[in-house]
C-alpha positions in Angstrom: 31.8 -2.4 0.4 30.1 -5.7 1.3 26.4 -5.7 0.6 25.8 -9.4 1.5 24.3 -8.4 4.9 21.8 -5.9 3.5 18.3 -7.2 3.3 16.0 -6.6 0.3 12.9 -4.8 1.4 9.8 -7.0 1.2 8.0 -4.7 -1.2 10.9 -5.2 -3.7 11.1 -9.0 -3.5 9.7 -11.1 -6.4 8.8 -14.0 -4.0 8.1 -14.1 -0.3 8.2 -16.8 2.3 4.9 -17.6 4.0 6.2 -15.6 7.1 7.1 -12.6 4.9 3.7 -12.8 3.1 2.0 -12.8 6.5 3.9 -9.8 7.7 3.4 -8.0 4.4 -0.4 -8.6 4.2 -1.3 -8.8 7.9 -2.9 -12.2 7.2 -2.1 -15.1 9.4 0.5 -17.7 8.4 -2.0 -20.6 8.7 -4.5 -18.8 6.3 -1.7 -18.1 3.7 -0.6 -21.7 4.0 -4.2 -22.8 3.4 -4.5 -20.5 0.4 -1.2 -21.9 -1.1 -2.6 -25.5 -0.8 -5.6 -24.7 -2.9 -5.6 -26.3 -6.4 -4.5 -23.8 -9.1 -3.4 -21.1 -6.5 -2.4 -18.2 -8.7 0.4 -17.0 -6.5 2.3 -20.2 -5.4 5.8 -21.0 -6.7 7.3 -24.4 -5.9 11.1 -24.5 -5.4 11.5 -28.2 -4.8 9.3 -28.9 -1.8 9.4 -25.3 -0.7 6.5 -23.1 -1.4 7.0 -19.4 -2.0 4.5 -16.6 -2.6 4.7 -14.6 -5.8 4.3 -11.1 -4.4 2.7 -9.3 -7.4 0.2 -12.1 -8.0 -0.6 -12.3 -4.3 -1.3 -8.5 -4.3 -3.5 -8.9 -7.3 -5.4 -11.8 -5.7 -6.0 -9.8 -2.5 -7.1 -6.7 -4.5 -9.8 -8.8 -6.2 -11.1 -10.5 -3.0 -13.7 -9.2 -0.7 -13.2 -12.0 1.8 -10.8 -14.9 2.2 
Protein backbone atom coordinates (compact mmCIF):
# COMPACT_ATOMS: atom_id res chain seq x y z
CA UNK A 1 0.00 0.00 0.00
CA UNK A 2 1.40 3.38 -1.03
CA UNK A 3 0.87 6.02 1.67
CA UNK A 4 2.79 8.80 -0.09
CA UNK A 5 -0.46 10.46 -1.26
CA UNK A 6 -2.05 10.56 2.19
CA UNK A 7 -1.89 13.93 3.90
CA UNK A 8 -1.05 14.37 7.57
CA UNK A 9 -3.91 16.19 9.34
CA UNK A 10 -2.97 19.73 10.39
CA UNK A 11 -3.59 19.00 14.09
CA UNK A 12 -0.92 16.25 13.96
CA UNK A 13 1.79 18.25 12.19
CA UNK A 14 4.73 19.59 14.18
CA UNK A 15 5.17 22.60 11.89
CA UNK A 16 2.74 24.42 9.64
CA UNK A 17 3.13 26.66 6.63
CA UNK A 18 1.76 30.17 6.99
CA UNK A 19 -1.26 29.15 4.90
CA UNK A 20 -1.90 26.08 7.09
CA UNK A 21 -1.53 28.16 10.27
CA UNK A 22 -4.06 30.64 8.88
CA UNK A 23 -6.51 27.86 8.08
CA UNK A 24 -5.91 26.19 11.46
CA UNK A 25 -6.35 29.37 13.54
CA UNK A 26 -8.78 31.39 11.40
CA UNK A 27 -6.24 34.25 11.50
CA UNK A 28 -5.26 35.95 8.25
CA UNK A 29 -2.08 35.08 6.38
CA UNK A 30 -0.83 38.68 6.57
CA UNK A 31 -1.30 38.80 10.36
CA UNK A 32 0.55 35.51 10.86
CA UNK A 33 3.33 36.74 8.58
CA UNK A 34 3.54 39.93 10.67
CA UNK A 35 3.74 37.90 13.90
CA UNK A 36 6.48 35.66 12.48
CA UNK A 37 8.59 38.74 11.62
CA UNK A 38 8.57 40.02 15.21
CA UNK A 39 11.90 39.71 17.03
CA UNK A 40 12.03 36.64 19.29
CA UNK A 41 8.78 35.20 17.92
CA UNK A 42 8.30 32.04 20.03
CA UNK A 43 6.74 29.95 17.26
CA UNK A 44 8.85 30.66 14.15
CA UNK A 45 11.16 27.99 12.72
CA UNK A 46 13.56 28.92 9.92
CA UNK A 47 14.37 26.25 7.35
CA UNK A 48 16.83 28.15 5.19
CA UNK A 49 14.88 31.21 4.05
CA UNK A 50 11.54 29.48 4.61
CA UNK A 51 9.54 30.30 7.74
CA UNK A 52 7.38 27.64 9.35
CA UNK A 53 5.06 27.87 12.35
CA UNK A 54 5.70 25.56 15.31
CA UNK A 55 2.15 24.37 15.93
CA UNK A 56 2.27 23.70 19.69
CA UNK A 57 4.08 26.96 20.45
CA UNK A 58 1.62 28.81 18.19
CA UNK A 59 -1.31 27.31 20.10
CA UNK A 60 0.28 28.24 23.45
CA UNK A 61 0.88 31.80 22.22
CA UNK A 62 -2.74 32.16 21.10
CA UNK A 63 -4.06 30.72 24.39
CA UNK A 64 -2.15 33.40 26.33
CA UNK A 65 -3.20 36.33 24.15
CA UNK A 66 -6.35 38.40 24.50
CA UNK A 67 -5.73 40.39 21.32
CA UNK A 68 -3.23 40.21 18.50
